[in-house]
N, C-alpha and C positions, 0 to 999 in steps of 0.2 A: 580565841578562835570561834568563828561563827558556827552555830549549830545548823545542820542540814534540814531543810524543810521536809514535810511529810511526803509520802509517795504520791499523793493525789496531785501535787503541784508539778510533777515531772512531766515533761512534754518532749516529743521527738522533734529535733531541729535538724534540717539539712545543712551540712557544711561541706565546703570544698577544700580538700587537703591533698597532700602528696602521699600516696600509699606506697610502701616499700614492698615490691614484688619479690625481690631476691637480694640477698646480701651474703658477704663472706668476710671472715677475719683472717689475717695473714701475719706471719712472723718471718720477715725476709732477712736473710744474712747476705748482704751485698759485698762481694769480694773483688779485689783488684780494681778498685774505683780510683781512677786517676784524677788528681786535682789540677785544674787549670788555674795557675797563679795569675794575679792581676797584671794586666799589660802583656800577657802571653809570655812572660819571662820564665826561665827555668830556675831551679833552685841553685843559688850561688854555691861555689865550691867550698867556701869556708865553713859551711854548716855541715856538721857531721851527724847530728841527730835532730829529730823533730818530734813534737807532741801535738795532739789536737787539743786546743784550748776550748773550742766550742764548735758545734755543727748544728745547723738548723735547716728546715725545709722552707726555702724561699718561695717556691712555686710548684704547682702540679698541673700538668697539661694532660687532658683526657680526651679521647675520641671513642665514640660508640658506633659499631658497625654490626649489621645483622649477619647471622651465620646462614649461608645457603643450605637449603634442604633440611634445616632444623628450625622450624618456625617458632618464633617466640624467644629464641635464645640470641644473645648478643656477645660480641667480643669487646671488652673494655681495655683499651691500650692506655697505660698510665706511664707518664714520664716525670720523674722527680728531678727537681733542681735544688741542689744543696749549697748552702753558703757555709764556707769553712774558714775558721781562723786558727792559724798554726803558730806554735812557739818553736822557733828555730835556734838551736844551740851550736855555737862554734867550739865551746869547751864546757866541760861539766862545771857546775857551781858558778857559772857566769850568768848575768842577766840575759834572757833570750830576746831575740828580735821577733816581732809580730809580723806575720805575712798573711794575706787574705787571698782567697780564691773561691772557685766554685767547681762543682762536679755534677754529673747527671747520670741517671740510671733509669731503665725502662723495664716494664713487665706487663703481662696481659692476663686477664681473668675472663672466664665465661660465666655469665649469669642469665637467669630467666627474667625477661622484662615484659612479657605478654605482647599482644598486638593490638593496634588501634588504627583504623583507617579514616578517622574523623578529622575534620579541620575545625579549629576553634579560633574565633576572632574576638578581640577585646576592644572596648571603647578607647583605651589608651594607645591603640595602634599595634599591640602585641599580637602575634599569631602563633598557633601551634599546629603543625602538620601541613602548612601551606608552603609550596615551593614556587609559587607564581608561574607554574607551568601546567598546562591542561593534562588531565589524567595522570598526574604524577604526585602522589601523596606520600610523604616520608614523615611519619610520626614516631620518632624514636623516643625511648625512655631517657630520663635524665640520670646521669651517673654522678655520684658524689663519693669522695674519698676522705675519710677522717684519719688523722694520724697524729702521733706525738713526735717531739723532736727525737731524731735518731741517736743511738748510742754508738760512740766510737770504740770499736773493739780492738782495732790495730791501726797503727800509723807507722809507716816505714818509708825509707828512701829507696827509690828504684832507678836504675840506670837503663835508659832506653837506647836502642840502636840509632845511629845517625840518620838524619833526614835523607830520603832518596833524592837523586839528582833531578833537577827540574828540566823538562823537555830534553832529556837525554844528555844534558851537559853536566860534566863534573865540575864541582866548585874549585876555585883556584887554590884553596887550602884544604888540607885533609880534614874532613868533618870530624868533630869531637862528639862523643856520646852525650846524650842529654840526661840531666838529672831532674827527677820529678818526685812528687809525693804520692803514695798509693795508700788508700784507706780500705778498711773493712768496717762496714756499718751494719747495725741491727735496727730494723724499722718495723714498728707495729702499725698496722693499718686495718681499717674497716671500709669495704667498698659496698655501695648500695645502688640499686636501680629502682627509680621511682617514677610514677605517673600521677598526674592530677585526676582525682576521682571525686564524685559526690556521694556522701554517706550520711545516714541519719544517726544522730547521737542523742542520748538522753541529756536533757538540760534542766537545770533548776532556775527559778526566777532569781534575779539579782537582789542581794541584800546589802544594805549599807553596813560597812564594818563597824563592829561595836568597840573595837580597840581604839583608844584615844591616841592622838599623835602627841609625842612628848619630845621636847628638845633638851638634851642633857646639858645643863649649864654648870655642872660641878667642876671644881678645879681639877687639874691633872693629877694632883696628889690624892684627891679623894677617889678618883676613878682607879688609880693604881692600888689604893688600899683595899679595894674590893676584889682584887684578883687573888686567886689561890696561889700559894707558893708552889713552884714547879719542882716538886721533890723528885719526880722521875728523871729530870734532867741532870740531877746531881748523883743519883744512885742508879747505875745501869741495871736493868732487869733482864733476866733470861726469858725465853719463851715459856709458855705454860707447861709444855712437856718436860723441859729441863728442870723447871722449878718443882714439878711434882716428883721427879726422880730424886732430887736433892732432899725433899721432905721425907720420902720413903726411906732414903739411906740414913737420915738422922734418926728416924723412929726405930729402924732396925738396930742401930748401934746403941740405942738406949740413951740418946741425948736428952738431958733433963729439960732443956729449954724448948723442946719441940712441941708445937701446938697444931692441932688439926686445922687445916685451912678451910675457910668458908667456901662453899660451893657457889 
């Protein structure tokens, strides 16, 4: 690792970056989330139980709107689109059928994003704050949402009421209840509001790395021989509190093999 130069070589350099004006973290438990199966089909009657094989966030749609009479604050409307893969069982201990679908859920958060009435034009044609209309400047902050794949907390079959008649006409046959899958998901997310700003930061002059580039041409067996044996994978270990309790119990009972653990 290269050593840092002395303080005399430090200089203030202006940089343009996105400053986070406000952010929040959330732990959402989304209940009664209906899964729309591929093709708009309902769950076949032969399946009596379902499990969630995997669920992921395929897309997030966001919109930012200013809050009236509360300058600088904005409402961020977030809509999640989940991709779901289900395992459907007709009988226990039989190979399940795989069905795919999607589900969506929405939420809103309020964050501070400051105000700006400037228009910014770039040489590549990009614009910030310009609406192509006279005396109308809308310079909204940029919202971002970071999240991990959700956790499927519950998967169950739900029977929905029949579809209502179309244009007041009853169907020729008595409508049957519709079977669908309902999920309960746990989602961890972080939402931020940012704006581009220019700031001065301390910078060091560039130095050529002193570490030499090496291409490992050893055989696979030589690389494997340098790996440590994964003892912890073969011997499950308790957490530190439980291990300390066990050690104290052995010392109290006068166990001859007890040794003081290194701190």
